[in-house]
C-alpha positions in Angstrom: -30.6 -23.0 15.7 -33.6 -21.6 13.8 -37.1 -22.3 15.1 -38.3 -25.7 13.9 -41.2 -24.1 12.0 -38.9 -21.7 10.2 -37.3 -22.6 6.9 -33.8 -21.0 7.0 -33.0 -18.4 4.3 -29.6 -16.9 5.1 -30.0 -14.5 2.2 -33.1 -12.9 3.7 -32.5 -9.4 5.2 -34.1 -10.5 8.5 -31.9 -13.5 8.9 -31.0 -14.6 11.6 -34.5 -14.9 13.2 -35.4 -11.9 15.4 -38.0 -11.2 18.0 -41.2 -10.1 16.5 -43.2 -7.2 17.9 -47.0 -7.0 18.3 -46.9 -3.4 17.2 -44.7 -0.3 17.2 -42.3 -0.4 20.0 -43.9 -3.5 21.6 -41.5 -6.3 22.3 -42.5 -9.9 22.3 -40.9 -13.2 23.2 -39.2 -15.5 20.8 -41.3 -18.1 18.9 -41.4 -20.3 22.0 -43.4 -17.8 24.0 -46.8 -18.4 22.6 -46.7 -22.2 22.4 -45.2 -22.2 26.0 -48.1 -20.1 27.2 -50.6 -22.5 25.5 -48.7 -25.4 27.1 -49.2 -24.1 30.6 -52.8 -23.5 29.9 -53.2 -27.1 28.8 -51.2 -28.3 31.8 -53.3 -26.3 34.2 -56.6 -27.4 32.5 -55.7 -31.1 32.3 -54.1 -31.1 35.8 -57.3 -29.6 37.3 -59.4 -32.2 35.5 -57.1 -35.0 36.7 -57.3 -33.8 40.3 -61.1 -33.4 40.0 -61.7 -36.9 38.6 -59.2 -38.4 41.1 -61.1 -36.8 44.0 -64.5 -37.9 42.7 -63.4 -41.5 42.3 -61.0 -41.8 45.3 -63.2 -40.3 48.0 -66.2 -42.7 47.5 -63.8 -45.7 47.4 -62.2 -44.5 50.6 -65.5 -44.1 52.3 -66.7 -47.4 51.1 -63.6 -49.2 52.4 -63.8 -47.4 55.8 -67.5 -48.2 56.2 -67.2 -51.9 55.6 -65.8 -54.7 57.7 -63.2 -55.9 55.2 -60.6 -58.5 55.8 -57.0 -57.5 55.4 -56.8 -59.2 52.0 -60.0 -57.7 50.7 -59.1 -54.2 51.9 -55.6 -54.5 50.3 -57.2 -55.6 47.0 -59.6 -52.6 47.1 -56.7 -50.3 47.9 -54.7 -51.7 45.0 -57.7 -51.4 42.7 -58.3 -47.8 43.7 -54.6 -46.9 43.3 -54.4 -48.5 39.9 -57.6 -46.8 38.8 -56.5 -43.4 40.1 -53.0 -43.5 38.6 -54.3 -45.0 35.4 -56.8 -42.2 35.1 -54.2 -39.6 35.8 -51.8 -41.2 33.3 -54.5 -41.3 30.7 -55.3 -37.6 31.2 -51.6 -36.8 31.1 -51.2 -38.8 27.9 -54.2 -37.1 26.4 -53.0 -33.7 27.5 -49.5 -34.3 26.0 -51.0 -35.5 22.7 -53.4 -32.6 22.5 -50.6 -30.2 23.2 -48.4 -31.7 20.4 -51.3 -31.9 17.9 -53.1 -28.6 18.7 -51.2 -26.3 21.0 -47.8 -26.4 19.2 -49.1 -26.1 15.6 -51.5 -23.4 16.7 -48.8 -21.4 18.6 -46.4 -21.7 15.6 -49.1 -20.6 13.2 -50.0 -17.6 15.3 -46.4 -16.5 15.6 -45.9 -16.9 11.9 -49.0 -14.8 11.2 -47.6 -12.1 13.3 -44.3 -12.3 11.5 -46.1 -11.8 8.2 -48.0 -8.9 9.6 -44.6 -7.4 10.5 -43.5 -7.7 6.9 -41.5 -10.9 7.0 -42.8 -12.9 4.0 -40.0 -15.5 4.1 -41.7 -17.3 7.1 -43.1 -20.8 6.5 -44.9 -23.2 8.9 -44.1 -26.8 9.2 -47.1 -29.0 8.4 -47.6 -30.9 11.7 -50.3 -31.9 14.1 -53.8 -33.1 13.1 -54.8 -33.4 9.4 -56.8 -30.2 9.8 -53.8 -28.3 11.2 -51.6 -29.7 8.4 -54.1 -28.5 5.8 -54.2 -25.1 7.6 -50.4 -24.9 7.5 -50.4 -25.7 3.7 -53.0 -23.0 3.1 -51.0 -20.5 5.1 -47.7 -21.3 3.3 -49.4 -21.0 -0.1 -50.9 -17.7 0.9 -47.5 -16.4 2.1 -45.8 -17.6 -1.1 -48.4 -15.8 -3.2 -47.9 -12.6 -1.1 -44.1 -12.9 -1.5 -44.5 -13.4 -5.2 -46.9 -10.4 -5.5 -44.5 -8.2 -3.5 -41.6 -9.2 -5.7 -43.7 -8.4 -8.8 -44.6 -5.0 -7.4 -40.9 -4.3 -6.8 -40.0 -5.5 -10.3 -42.8 -3.4 -11.8 -41.5 -0.3 -10.1 -38.0 -0.9 -11.4 -39.2 -1.8 -14.9 -41.4 1.3 -15.2 -38.5 3.5 -14.0 -36.2 1.9 -16.6 -38.7 2.3 -19.4 -39.4 5.9 -18.6 -35.8 6.9 -18.1 -34.6 6.1 -21.7 -37.1 8.3 -23.6 -36.8 11.0 -21.0 -33.0 11.1 -21.4 -33.4 11.4 -25.1 -35.9 14.2 -24.9 -33.8 16.0 -22.4 -30.7 15.6 -24.4 -32.2 16.8 -27.6 -33.8 19.9 -26.0 -30.7 20.8 -24.1 -28.6 20.4 -27.3 -31.0 22.7 -29.2 -30.9 25.3 -26.4 -27.1 25.1 -26.2 -26.6 25.4 -29.9 -25.2 21.9 -30.3 -28.1 20.8 -32.4 -30.0 22.9 -34.9 -33.7 23.2 -34.5 -34.3 21.2 -37.6 -37.4 19.1 -38.4 -35.3 15.9 -38.0 -34.3 16.7 -34.4 -37.8 17.9 -33.5 -39.3 14.7 -35.1 -37.0 12.5 -33.1 -38.0 14.3 -29.9 -41.7 14.0 -30.8 -41.2 10.2 -31.5 -39.9 9.8 -27.9 -42.9 11.7 -26.5 -45.2 9.4 -28.5 -43.4 6.4 -27.0 -43.9 7.8 -23.5 -47.6 8.4 -24.2 -48.0 4.8 -25.5 -46.2 3.4 -22.4 -48.4 5.4 -20.0 -51.5 4.4 -21.9 -50.5 0.7 -21.8 -49.9 0.9 -18.1 -53.2 2.6 -17.6 -55.0 -0.1 -19.7 -53.2 -2.8 -17.8 -54.1 -1.5 -14.4 -57.8 -1.1 -15.4 -57.9 -4.6 -16.8 -56.3 -6.1 -13.7 -58.7 -4.2 -11.4 -61.7 -5.4 -13.4 -62.7 -1.9 -14.3 -62.1 -2.1 -18.1 -65.3 -1.3 -20.1 -66.0 -3.7 -22.9 -68.4 -2.8 -25.7 -69.5 -6.2 -26.9 -71.2 -7.1 -30.1 -71.6 -10.1 -32.3 -68.3 -10.7 -34.2 -68.0 -12.8 -37.3 -64.7 -14.6 -36.7 -63.9 -15.2 -40.4 -64.5 -11.6 -41.3 -62.5 -10.4 -38.3 -59.5 -12.5 -39.2 -59.7 -11.4 -42.8 -59.6 -7.8 -41.7 -56.5 -8.6 -39.6 -54.9 -10.2 -42.6 -55.6 -7.1 -44.7 -54.2 -4.8 -42.0 -50.9 -6.7 -41.8 -50.7 -7.8 -45.4 -48.4 -5.0 -46.4 -46.0 -5.5 -43.5 -46.0 -9.3 -44.1 -45.3 -8.9 -47.8 -42.4 -6.5 -47.1 -40.9 -9.0 -44.6 -41.3 -11.9 -47.1 -43.7 -13.7 -44.7 -46.7 -15.7 -45.9 -49.7 -14.5 -43.8 -52.8 -16.7 -44.3 -56.2 -17.3 -42.7 -57.6 -20.8 -42.2 -61.1 -20.9 -40.7 -64.6 -22.1 -41.2 -67.7 -20.0 -41.8 -70.5 -19.3 -39.3 -68.2 -18.8 -36.3 -69.5 -16.0 -34.2 -68.6 -14.7 -30.7 -69.7 -11.9 -28.4 -66.7 -9.7 -28.0 -65.4 -6.1 -28.1 -64.0 -6.0 -31.6 -61.6 -3.1 -30.8 -60.1 -4.9 -27.8 -60.0 -8.2 -29.6 -58.2 -6.5 -32.6 -55.7 -5.2 -30.1 -55.0 -8.7 -28.8 -54.7 -10.3 -32.3 -52.8 -7.4 -33.7 -50.2 -7.6 -30.9 -49.7 -11.3 -31.5 -49.4 -10.9 -35.3 -47.0 -8.0 -34.8 -44.8 -10.2 -32.5 -44.9 -13.0 -35.0 -43.8 -10.8 -37.9 -40.9 -9.5 -35.8 -39.6 -13.0 -35.0 -40.4 -14.8 -38.3 -37.6 -14.9 -40.9 -38.1 -14.2 -44.6 -39.8 -17.2 -46.2 -41.7 -18.1 -43.0 -45.4 -18.5 -42.5 -48.0 -17.0 -40.1 -51.4 -18.7 -39.9 -54.5 -17.2 -38.3 -57.1 -20.0 -37.7 -60.2 -20.6 -35.7 -62.4 -23.5 -34.8 -65.4 -24.3 -32.7 -65.0 -26.6 -29.7 -67.3 -27.5 -26.7 -65.3 -24.9 -24.7 -66.2 -22.1 -27.2 -64.4 -20.6 -30.2 -60.6 -21.1 -30.3 -58.4 -18.7 -32.2 -54.9 -19.8 -33.2 -52.0 -17.5 -34.2 -49.0 -19.6 -35.2 -45.7 -18.8 -36.8 -42.6 -20.6 -38.1 -40.2 -18.2 -36.4 -37.4 -18.7 -33.9 -39.7 -19.9 -31.1 -39.5 -19.4 -27.4 -37.2 -21.5 -25.1 -38.9 -23.7 -22.5 -37.4 -21.8 -19.6 -39.0 -18.5 -21.0 -42.5 -19.9 -21.6 -43.8 -19.4 -18.1 -42.9 -15.7 -18.2 -44.1 -14.6 -21.6 -47.2 -12.9 -20.2 -45.4 -11.1 -17.4 -45.0 -7.3 -17.6 -41.9 -6.0 -19.4 -40.8 -9.5 -20.4 -38.7 -9.6 -23.5 -37.3 -12.6 -25.3 -34.0 -10.9 -25.8 -33.3 -8.5 -22.9 -30.2 -7.2 -24.5 -32.2 -5.5 -27.2 -33.9 -2.1 -26.6 -37.3 -0.8 -27.7 -35.6 1.2 -30.4 -34.5 -2.1 -32.0 -38.1 -3.2 -32.3 -38.8 -5.2 -29.2 -41.6 -3.1 -27.9 -42.1 -2.1 -24.3 -42.8 -5.6 -23.0 -46.4 -4.9 -22.0 -48.2 -6.3 -25.1 -48.6 -9.9 -24.0 -49.5 -8.9 -20.5 -52.2 -6.6 -21.9 -53.4 -9.3 -24.3 -53.8 -11.8 -21.4 -55.8 -9.3 -19.4 -58.1 -8.4 -22.3 -58.7 -12.1 -23.0 -59.6 -12.7 -19.4 -61.9 -9.7 -19.4 -63.8 -11.5 -22.1 -64.1 -14.5 -19.9 -61.6 -16.5 -21.9 -58.0 -17.6 -21.6 -54.8 -17.4 -23.6 -52.0 -20.1 -23.8 -48.8 -20.5 -25.7 -46.8 -23.5 -26.9 -43.5 -23.3 -28.7 -40.9 -25.5 -30.3 -37.8 -23.4 -30.8 -36.9 -23.2 -34.4 -40.1 -24.8 -35.6 -43.3 -23.2 -34.5 -44.9 -21.0 -31.9 -48.6 -21.1 -31.4 -50.8 -18.9 -29.3 -54.3 -20.2 -28.5 -57.1 -18.0 -27.4 -60.3 -19.6 -26.1 -63.3 -17.3 -26.0 -66.9 -18.2 -24.9 -69.6 -18.1 -27.6 -71.9 -16.0 -25.4 
């Protein structure tokens, strides 16, 4: 049977539950060891208090009875009263000790053992919410902390695997082209050299994206803020992507009011909007529409980038801002899906400005990204 505070997970590599060590080579008892130790401490403490109070009450009563000339009936009543009082006091102390043990000692011992398990690397551990309301709240906070640690650890593992995958493809192409040229399989023509150079550029972009993402997540990204006129900014974006939109047969328009200004880094903001427009162009069919809009709200200035493309399925919406997320994982970067870092970088850049970015989508009808930026 698994411990009562442990939620079974047979797929976990540490299942079944094992004995946890305090440190390298140090053995510890099973989960019952620490609550049992606390139990004996409670038992000793409350037993000592019960004996002390019993002695304090019983001795004066005994002396009082012996020093008086009581009748047999009166003495019996006093003895009965003393025994009831003493045993009642002992029972009350015993009940209080048991209740305190169940509400304090057991939850505290379980929580301490679970904390040691987390320190030993077992992030699947969870604590049952039991005991007093304070301990229940502490257990909820502990479980939430471990859940976040487990999620962060899984994201780290996924990031390592994704980075290795993204680097492997261009490296194999570069290696194959160069080996083919050296072995005489390929001629050293400008076409082959250009293809190899394109892959090196892709590697450079990936490394730069990873560097930018790590700086933004660490809060070390430098922003050069200035007063940005939103209408002029969106008009510049429309001009930049106008040719690509016309070639794709997509109507790219701007809908905004005048006199909307924000304090932002125009280069970083252009990177965010440019990434969203580029994604919209990639997923909007010919005859579709992309709208860049802005409006003022009590929360600040809100920028909208909406398109009438294929949309994002509801099950994919929570993950669109994750690293290396792609709507169609079967497609490669060479087919125009990008590295999967664009939206993750966009979110970090928006948050660096003190804003937030959200997305809503109805598959086959519309996808809308909303960026809320403070005025100051």
